[in-house]
C-alpha positions as CSV (number, residue, x, y, z in Angstrom):
1,M,-67.6,126.2,135.7
2,A,-65.6,128.8,135.8
3,I,-62.4,128.5,137.8
4,A,-62.2,132.1,140.8
5,K,-60.2,134.5,140.7
6,C,-57.9,136.4,143.2
7,R,-59.8,139.7,143.7
8,F,-56.4,141.4,144.2
9,S,-54.0,139.6,141.6
10,G,-56.3,137.7,138.8
11,Q,-54.7,134.7,139.3
12,P,-57.0,131.1,139.7
13,L,-57.9,130.1,142.9
14,H,-57.6,126.2,143.8
15,Q,-57.2,126.3,147.8
16,T,-59.9,125.7,149.8
17,F,-60.0,128.2,153.1
18,I,-63.4,127.0,154.2
19,D,-66.8,125.4,152.4
20,L,-70.0,126.0,154.2
21,G,-72.3,124.5,152.3
22,M,-75.1,126.8,150.4
23,S,-76.5,129.5,152.6
24,P,-78.9,132.7,151.7
25,L,-77.6,136.2,151.6
26,A,-77.3,136.9,155.5
27,N,-79.2,140.4,155.1
28,A,-81.8,138.8,152.9
29,Y,-84.6,138.7,155.6
30,L,-88.0,137.2,154.5
31,T,-91.7,139.2,155.5
32,A,-94.7,136.6,156.1
33,E,-95.7,136.9,152.4
34,Q,-92.3,135.6,151.3
35,L,-91.6,132.2,153.5
36,N,-93.4,130.0,150.9
37,N,-91.6,131.5,148.3
38,A,-88.4,130.0,146.5
39,E,-85.5,131.4,148.0
40,K,-81.9,131.8,146.4
41,F,-79.2,129.6,148.1
42,Y,-75.5,130.3,146.6
43,P,-72.0,128.3,147.9
44,L,-70.4,129.5,150.8
45,H,-67.2,128.6,149.8
46,A,-63.8,130.7,150.9
47,Y,-60.5,130.2,148.9
48,V,-57.6,131.6,149.9
49,S,-55.0,133.0,147.2
50,E,-51.6,131.1,146.5
51,D,-50.0,134.1,145.9
52,T,-51.2,136.7,148.0
53,L,-53.0,134.3,150.9
54,L,-55.9,137.0,150.4
55,V,-59.1,134.5,152.0
56,Q,-61.9,135.3,149.4
57,L,-65.2,134.1,148.3
58,E,-67.0,134.7,144.8
59,Q,-69.2,137.1,144.0
60,F,-72.8,136.0,143.2
61,E,-74.7,138.7,143.6
62,T,-73.9,142.4,142.5
63,P,-73.3,144.8,145.9
64,D,-76.1,147.1,144.1
65,H,-78.4,143.7,144.5
66,I,-76.8,143.2,148.5
67,F,-76.5,147.1,149.5
68,S,-79.3,149.3,148.1
69,D,-81.5,148.9,150.7
70,Y,-79.5,147.1,153.5
71,A,-81.1,146.0,157.0
72,Y,-77.8,147.3,159.6
73,F,-78.1,150.4,161.0
74,S,-74.5,151.0,163.3
75,S,-76.4,153.4,165.8
76,Y,-78.3,150.2,167.4
77,S,-75.2,149.0,169.1
78,V,-74.3,151.2,172.0
79,S,-71.1,149.6,172.3
80,W,-70.0,150.5,168.5
81,L,-71.3,153.9,168.9
82,K,-68.9,154.5,172.4
83,H,-66.2,153.1,169.8
84,A,-66.7,156.0,167.2
85,K,-66.6,158.8,169.6
86,A,-63.7,157.4,171.0
87,Y,-62.1,157.6,167.6
88,T,-63.5,161.1,166.6
89,E,-61.8,162.4,170.3
90,M,-58.5,159.9,169.4
91,M,-57.7,161.4,165.6
92,V,-58.8,165.2,166.6
93,E,-56.4,165.1,169.7
94,K,-53.5,163.1,167.7
95,F,-53.5,164.9,164.5
96,G,-55.4,168.0,165.5
97,F,-58.0,167.9,162.9
98,N,-60.1,171.2,162.9
99,H,-62.8,173.0,161.0
100,H,-60.2,174.0,158.4
101,N,-60.0,170.2,157.2
102,Q,-62.4,167.5,155.2
103,V,-63.6,164.5,156.9
104,I,-65.0,162.0,154.2
105,E,-66.3,158.6,155.4
106,I,-67.0,155.3,152.7
107,A,-70.0,154.0,153.7
108,S,-71.0,156.1,156.4
109,N,-73.8,154.3,157.4
110,D,-76.6,156.1,159.1
111,G,-74.3,158.9,160.5
112,Y,-73.0,157.3,163.8
113,L,-69.1,158.0,163.5
114,L,-69.5,161.8,161.1
115,Q,-72.1,162.9,163.8
116,Y,-68.9,163.5,166.5
117,F,-66.9,165.4,163.8
118,L,-69.7,167.5,163.1
119,E,-70.4,168.1,167.3
120,K,-66.6,169.5,166.5
121,G,-67.4,172.0,163.8
122,I,-65.4,169.5,161.4
123,P,-66.6,169.8,157.9
124,V,-67.9,165.7,156.7
125,L,-69.5,163.9,154.0
126,G,-70.7,160.3,153.9
127,I,-70.8,157.8,150.5
128,E,-73.4,155.6,151.4
129,P,-74.8,153.2,148.8
130,A,-77.5,152.6,150.8
131,A,-80.5,154.9,150.3
132,N,-82.7,153.8,153.2
133,I,-79.4,154.5,155.5
134,A,-78.2,157.9,153.9
135,K,-81.5,159.1,154.2
136,V,-81.3,158.5,157.9
137,A,-77.8,160.2,158.2
138,E,-79.0,163.6,156.2
139,D,-82.3,163.4,158.6
140,K,-79.3,164.2,161.3
141,G,-77.7,167.1,159.5
142,I,-74.6,164.5,157.8
143,P,-74.1,165.7,154.0
144,S,-74.1,162.3,152.4
145,I,-73.8,161.1,148.8
146,N,-75.5,158.0,147.6
147,K,-73.1,156.1,146.2
148,F,-70.9,152.8,145.4
149,F,-67.5,154.1,146.4
150,G,-64.5,153.4,143.2
151,V,-62.6,155.7,141.3
152,E,-65.4,156.9,139.1
153,T,-67.3,158.3,142.6
154,A,-63.7,159.9,143.6
155,K,-63.4,161.6,140.1
156,E,-66.6,163.3,140.7
157,L,-65.6,164.2,144.7
158,V,-62.1,165.6,142.7
159,I,-63.9,167.5,140.8
160,Q,-65.9,169.2,143.2
161,G,-63.1,169.7,145.2
162,K,-63.9,167.6,148.0
163,L,-60.5,165.7,148.8
164,A,-60.2,164.1,152.4
165,D,-57.8,165.4,155.5
166,L,-58.9,162.2,156.8
167,L,-60.0,159.6,154.7
168,I,-62.3,156.6,156.7
169,G,-63.7,153.3,156.1
170,N,-64.7,151.4,158.8
171,N,-66.4,147.7,157.8
172,V,-66.2,148.1,154.2
173,L,-63.3,146.7,153.1
174,A,-64.7,143.0,153.2
175,H,-67.4,144.3,151.6
176,V,-66.0,145.8,148.4
177,P,-65.8,143.2,145.6
178,D,-63.5,145.3,143.3
179,L,-60.6,145.8,145.9
180,N,-58.1,147.1,143.7
181,D,-60.7,150.0,142.1
182,F,-62.0,151.0,145.7
183,I,-58.4,151.6,147.0
184,A,-57.5,152.9,143.5
185,G,-60.4,155.5,144.3
186,M,-59.6,156.4,148.0
187,K,-56.0,157.4,146.4
188,L,-57.4,159.8,144.4
189,I,-59.5,161.6,146.8
190,L,-56.9,161.3,149.7
191,K,-55.0,164.9,150.4
192,P,-50.8,164.9,149.5
193,N,-50.5,164.7,153.5
194,G,-53.8,163.1,154.2
195,I,-54.5,160.1,156.3
196,L,-56.6,157.1,155.6
197,T,-57.8,154.7,158.6
198,M,-59.7,151.6,157.9
199,E,-61.1,149.0,160.0
200,F,-62.1,145.5,158.9
201,P,-62.0,142.3,161.4
202,H,-58.7,140.6,161.6
203,I,-58.4,136.6,159.8
204,L,-55.9,136.0,162.5
205,Q,-58.8,136.1,165.0
206,L,-60.7,134.6,162.7
207,I,-58.7,131.8,162.4
208,Q,-57.6,131.6,166.6
209,Q,-61.0,132.0,167.7
210,N,-63.1,130.1,165.0
211,Q,-65.3,132.5,164.1
212,F,-66.3,130.8,160.5
213,D,-69.4,132.8,160.9
214,T,-68.4,136.4,159.9
215,I,-68.1,134.6,156.3
216,Y,-71.0,135.2,154.4
217,H,-71.7,136.4,151.1
218,E,-71.4,140.2,151.4
219,H,-67.9,140.1,153.2
220,F,-65.8,139.0,150.0
221,S,-62.1,139.5,151.5
222,Y,-61.0,138.7,154.9
223,F,-57.9,140.3,155.3
224,S,-54.3,139.8,157.1
225,F,-52.1,143.0,157.8
226,L,-49.2,140.8,155.6
227,T,-51.8,141.2,152.9
228,I,-53.5,144.4,152.9
229,E,-49.7,145.9,153.3
230,K,-49.3,143.9,149.9
231,I,-52.7,145.3,148.3
232,F,-52.0,149.2,149.3
233,A,-48.6,149.1,148.2
234,A,-49.4,148.3,145.1
235,H,-51.7,151.3,144.8
236,N,-48.8,153.9,146.0
237,L,-50.4,153.9,149.8
238,Q,-48.3,153.4,152.5
239,L,-49.5,151.6,156.6
240,F,-47.8,153.7,158.6
241,D,-49.4,152.3,161.8
242,V,-51.6,149.8,163.1
243,E,-54.1,149.0,166.3
244,E,-55.6,145.7,167.0
245,L,-59.1,146.5,168.6
246,S,-61.7,144.1,169.7
247,T,-64.5,145.3,168.2
248,H,-66.4,142.6,166.0
249,G,-64.7,139.5,167.3
250,G,-60.9,141.2,166.5
251,S,-60.5,143.7,164.2
252,L,-57.5,146.0,163.0
253,R,-57.2,149.3,162.3
254,I,-55.0,150.4,159.9
255,Y,-53.5,154.1,159.4
256,A,-52.4,154.7,155.4
257,K,-50.5,157.5,153.3
258,H,-49.2,158.4,150.3
259,D,-46.1,156.4,150.1
260,Y,-44.0,159.9,148.9
261,A,-45.9,161.8,151.7
262,V,-42.7,161.6,154.4
263,H,-44.1,163.7,157.7
264,L,-45.3,160.7,159.1
265,S,-43.2,157.5,159.9
266,I,-43.7,153.6,160.3
267,S,-44.8,152.9,164.0
268,Q,-42.8,149.9,166.0
269,R,-47.0,148.4,166.0
270,V,-46.4,147.8,162.6
271,R,-43.3,145.8,163.3
272,D,-44.7,143.9,165.9
273,L,-48.1,142.9,164.6
274,K,-46.3,141.6,161.4
275,A,-44.0,139.5,163.4
276,K,-47.2,138.3,165.4
277,E,-48.5,137.1,162.0
278,I,-45.7,135.8,161.0
279,A,-44.9,133.6,164.6
280,A,-49.2,132.4,163.9
281,G,-48.5,131.0,160.2
282,L,-50.3,133.6,158.2
283,H,-47.3,133.9,155.9
284,R,-48.0,130.3,155.1
285,I,-50.6,128.6,152.9
286,E,-51.1,125.7,155.4
287,T,-52.5,127.9,158.0
288,Y,-55.7,128.4,156.3
289,I,-56.1,124.8,154.5
290,T,-56.5,123.5,157.7
291,F,-59.1,125.5,159.0
292,G,-62.2,123.4,158.0
293,E,-61.9,121.0,160.3
294,K,-61.4,122.7,163.6
295,V,-65.4,124.5,162.1
296,K,-67.0,120.9,161.7
297,E,-66.2,120.0,165.5
298,T,-67.8,123.3,166.9
299,K,-71.2,122.8,164.4
300,H,-70.9,119.2,166.3
301,K,-70.5,120.4,169.6
302,L,-73.6,123.0,169.3
303,L,-75.6,120.7,168.0
304,N,-75.2,118.2,170.7
305,F,-76.0,120.6,173.5
306,L,-79.4,121.9,171.2
307,L,-80.3,118.1,171.1
308,T,-79.5,117.3,174.7
309,A,-81.3,120.6,175.9
310,K,-84.4,119.9,173.9
311,A,-84.4,116.0,174.9
312,E,-84.7,117.7,178.3
313,G,-87.5,120.1,178.1
314,K,-85.9,123.5,177.5
315,S,-86.6,126.4,175.3
316,I,-84.6,128.4,173.7
317,A,-84.8,131.4,171.9
318,G,-82.0,133.4,170.0
319,Y,-80.8,136.9,170.7
320,G,-80.3,139.1,167.6
321,A,-80.7,139.0,163.6
322,P,-77.2,139.9,163.1
323,A,-75.7,138.5,159.2
324,K,-73.1,136.3,161.4
325,G,-76.0,134.0,162.8
326,N,-77.4,133.4,160.0
327,T,-74.2,132.0,158.4
328,L,-74.3,129.9,161.7
329,L,-77.5,128.5,161.6
330,N,-78.1,127.9,158.0
331,Y,-74.4,125.7,158.2
332,C,-75.0,124.1,161.3
333,G,-78.8,123.1,160.2
334,I,-80.6,125.1,162.7
335,G,-84.3,126.0,162.6
336,K,-87.3,126.4,164.3
337,D,-87.0,122.7,165.4
338,F,-84.4,124.4,167.9
339,I,-85.0,127.6,168.2
340,D,-89.0,128.9,168.7
341,Y,-87.7,132.9,167.4
342,T,-85.1,135.5,168.3
343,V,-85.2,139.0,169.3
344,D,-83.1,142.3,167.3
345,C,-83.3,145.8,168.7
346,N,-83.2,147.0,165.1
347,P,-87.1,147.7,164.8
348,Y,-86.1,147.4,160.6
349,K,-85.7,143.4,161.6
350,Q,-88.6,143.4,163.7
351,G,-91.4,141.1,161.9
352,L,-89.5,139.6,159.9
353,F,-87.9,136.0,159.4
354,L,-84.4,135.1,159.1
355,P,-83.5,133.9,155.5
356,G,-82.8,129.9,155.6
357,T,-84.3,129.3,158.7
358,H,-87.2,131.3,158.7
359,I,-86.9,131.9,162.4
360,P,-89.3,135.0,163.4
361,I,-87.8,138.0,164.8
362,F,-89.5,140.1,167.6
363,E,-89.0,142.8,169.9
364,P,-86.9,142.2,173.0
365,D,-90.2,142.4,175.2
366,K,-90.9,138.6,173.6
367,I,-88.0,137.5,176.1
368,R,-89.8,138.5,179.3
369,E,-93.5,137.1,177.8
370,T,-92.2,133.7,177.2
371,K,-89.4,133.3,179.4
372,P,-86.8,131.3,177.7
373,D,-84.7,128.2,179.8
374,Y,-81.6,129.7,177.1
375,L,-81.1,132.1,175.3
376,L,-78.3,131.9,173.0
377,I,-76.6,134.9,171.7
378,L,-76.1,135.0,167.9
379,P,-74.2,138.8,167.7
380,W,-71.5,136.6,170.3
381,N,-69.1,139.9,169.8
382,L,-71.6,142.0,172.0
383,K,-72.0,139.3,174.4
384,E,-71.2,142.0,177.7
385,E,-73.6,144.2,176.7
386,I,-76.2,141.7,175.8
387,M,-75.7,139.9,179.3
388,E,-76.1,143.4,181.1
389,Q,-79.4,144.1,179.0
390,M,-80.6,140.7,179.4
391,A,-79.7,139.9,182.9
392,F,-82.9,139.8,184.1
393,I,-83.6,135.9,182.5
394,G,-82.0,135.3,185.7
395,E,-85.1,135.8,187.1
396,W,-86.4,132.6,186.0
397,G,-83.0,130.5,186.0
398,G,-82.5,131.1,182.7
399,Q,-78.8,131.0,181.0
400,F,-77.0,132.5,178.2
401,V,-75.5,130.2,175.3
402,V,-72.6,132.0,173.4
403,P,-71.6,129.4,170.4
404,I,-68.3,130.9,169.6
405,P,-65.8,130.0,169.6
406,E,-67.0,126.8,170.8
407,V,-70.4,126.5,172.7
408,K,-70.1,128.0,176.3
409,I,-72.9,128.5,178.8
410,Y,-73.3,131.4,180.9
411,P,-75.8,132.4,184.1
412,S,-77.6,135.6,183.9
413,P,-75.2,138.2,186.1
414,I,-78.5,138.8,188.4
415,Q,-77.5,135.0,189.4
416,D,-73.8,135.9,189.9
417,R,-75.0,138.9,192.1
418,V,-77.4,136.8,194.0
419,L,-74.7,133.9,194.6
420,I,-72.3,136.7,196.1
421,A,-75.2,138.2,198.0
422,S,-75.7,134.8,199.9
C-alpha cells in the first residue's frame, strides 16, 4: 500500500492523529431504493505531518464526486446568516468597500453571504462547484461560476479582468485536496492591495473540545494558525490579522495580503494567538498523537448513556443530519436500534437516510408527533439555537442530549422557565 504524503510539503505521513475506523462519505445520504445496495466505506484515518504539523486525511474520492451535487445549504441556519451579515457590515466599515470594488467568494454556496454585499450595491461574484447550489444563488441574482477553484480557474478570471479587492473563503480550505494549487490560485486573483479572508475550524478547539466528529472525508485538512501561516508564506501571502470565532465549534478567521503590500501591519492578535497555540503545545508532535485516547472515552460514555436510556424504556430521536453526526454515529456504531429517526430543516435531506446507519430523516414536525424522551443534537455547534427552537419537548418532559465535548443532558428551556416561575 502506498504511503500517504503531506498535502503541503509532500513528505510521507507516518504519525496517526486519530483512526476512526471505516466510514461512508458523510454527505452520501441514501434514498429508500438505495438501502439494500452495497455502500462504500473508506478509512477515516487522520495523520499529522511530522515536518509541517498539518493534520490531514488521505484522499479516496475526487472532489467532483463529493461536491458536484451537494446537500449542504448555508441559508438553513439562522445563526450562520446572522454571522454572514455581521461580517459584511464589519468589512464595509473597516475597509470601506463600495460599488467601485469587486468581492469574490470561493465556495459561495447558495449566496448566503454575497447577498449582503449585493444589498449594499457592491459587485459580487461567487465560485461554487455544486451545480444544484450555484443555481439557487443565481436565482437570487448573485452571479456564480459553477467550477472548482484553483490556478486554472484563477487564470480564466484574470483574463476576464475579474480580480478581487476582497477575496473570501468560508469553510472551504479544509475541503481542498490540492492546497498548494488552491492558494496559488488565490494569489493570482487578489489585487495588489486586495484583502483575503478565510474561515476554517481551529484545530486547537478540535483537540481541546474533543470535536473528533468534525473529521470526515470531505474535510481533507485541519489547521492551526502556526501551520496555515507557513503554508500562506510559501505562496508569498502574509497573514496580518486573525480572529477567534465561536462558529462551527471554534473557528479562525484569517486576514491575508500579498507579502509586498505594506499598507497593512501585523496585528497584536496574530502574536497573541501564536503564543496561545505554543502554550497549548501545537508546535509539538506529542500534542497530536495523544488525542485518540480521549476520543475512545467519549465513545464509551455515549454508548453507556444510550444503553442505560434504552434499558429504562426511553425513546431517543436525533436532531439534524449534519456530516459531523454521521462520523459520530458510524464511529460509535449507533444505528436504528438506539435512535428511531432524526429530523432536519433542510428539505433536500428529508425523506432520505443517513449513510452507514440508515437512520431515516424527517421534517421537524415528527418530534411533536412521537414525543421522544431524549433529543440527541447532532449539530452541537448550534445547540442554543436548536434548544430554543425545540423547547416544546419540555411539554412532555423531553430532554436534550449533546454528545460533544462529552455527553451532557439539558432540560428544555420551557422546564427551566416553569421552575423559575414556581
